[in-house]
C-alpha positions as CSV (number, residue, x, y, z in Angstrom):
1,X,32.1,-63.7,3.5
2,X,28.7,-64.8,1.9
3,X,28.6,-68.4,1.3
4,X,26.7,-67.8,-2.0
5,X,26.4,-65.4,-4.4
6,X,22.9,-64.6,-5.5
7,X,21.6,-64.6,-9.1
8,X,18.5,-62.5,-10.8
9,X,17.5,-64.6,-13.9
10,X,15.7,-62.6,-17.0
11,X,15.0,-65.3,-19.8
12,X,14.5,-63.9,-23.3
13,X,11.4,-66.3,-23.2
14,X,10.5,-65.0,-20.2
15,X,7.8,-62.5,-18.7
16,X,10.6,-59.5,-19.7
17,X,11.9,-60.6,-23.0
18,X,13.2,-57.0,-23.9
19,X,14.7,-56.5,-20.6
20,X,16.7,-59.9,-20.9
21,X,17.8,-58.9,-24.2
22,X,18.6,-55.5,-22.9
23,X,21.0,-57.0,-20.3
24,X,22.7,-59.3,-22.4
25,X,23.6,-56.9,-25.3
26,X,25.2,-54.8,-22.3
27,X,27.1,-57.4,-20.9
28,X,28.4,-58.8,-24.6
29,X,28.9,-55.4,-26.1
30,X,30.3,-53.4,-23.1
31,X,32.0,-55.9,-21.4
32,X,29.9,-55.0,-18.1
33,X,29.9,-56.9,-14.8
34,X,27.2,-59.3,-13.8
35,X,27.5,-61.8,-16.7
36,X,26.3,-65.5,-15.6
37,X,29.6,-67.6,-15.4
38,X,32.2,-64.9,-14.6
39,X,33.8,-63.6,-11.4
40,X,33.0,-60.0,-12.5
41,X,30.0,-59.3,-9.9
42,X,27.6,-56.4,-9.7
43,X,28.1,-54.8,-6.0
44,X,25.2,-53.1,-4.3
45,X,24.8,-49.1,-3.6
46,X,23.0,-48.0,-0.9
47,X,23.9,-44.5,-0.9
48,X,20.4,-42.9,-2.4
49,X,22.7,-40.0,-3.8
50,X,24.9,-42.1,-5.9
51,X,22.1,-44.0,-6.9
52,X,20.4,-40.9,-8.2
53,X,23.2,-40.0,-9.9
54,X,23.7,-43.4,-11.8
55,X,20.3,-43.0,-12.9
56,X,20.4,-39.6,-14.0
57,X,23.5,-40.7,-16.3
58,X,21.8,-43.7,-17.5
59,X,18.6,-42.8,-18.1
60,X,18.5,-38.9,-18.5
61,X,15.0,-37.5,-19.1
62,X,16.0,-35.6,-22.2
63,X,16.0,-39.0,-24.0
64,X,12.4,-39.9,-25.3
65,X,10.8,-43.2,-24.3
66,X,8.5,-45.0,-26.3
67,X,4.7,-45.1,-25.2
68,X,4.4,-47.1,-22.1
69,X,8.1,-47.9,-21.9
70,X,10.5,-47.0,-19.1
71,X,14.4,-47.0,-19.2
72,X,15.7,-49.8,-18.2
73,X,19.7,-49.2,-16.8
74,X,22.3,-51.7,-16.6
75,X,24.2,-51.9,-14.5
76,X,21.5,-51.3,-12.6
77,X,21.3,-47.9,-10.5
78,X,21.8,-49.7,-7.1
79,X,24.9,-50.8,-8.2
80,X,28.6,-49.6,-8.2
81,X,29.5,-48.2,-11.6
82,X,33.0,-48.5,-12.6
């Protein structure tokens, strides 16, 4: 058992405000895990095939991207998705 739970913090006033807002919206509107202050944690995934499947589902290449932008999936591709 881990004696602590690591956190990644993205501030809306920080370096990646769009990413921070995207994560907040996903957590609040879709009831996704990983929200600070809850016990619904994201769990790391190391299976490369499943990670690729997650990326392909969350960010299919058929969706257009604004110039200079990339798809920011949440939950992250390298986490287990329910």
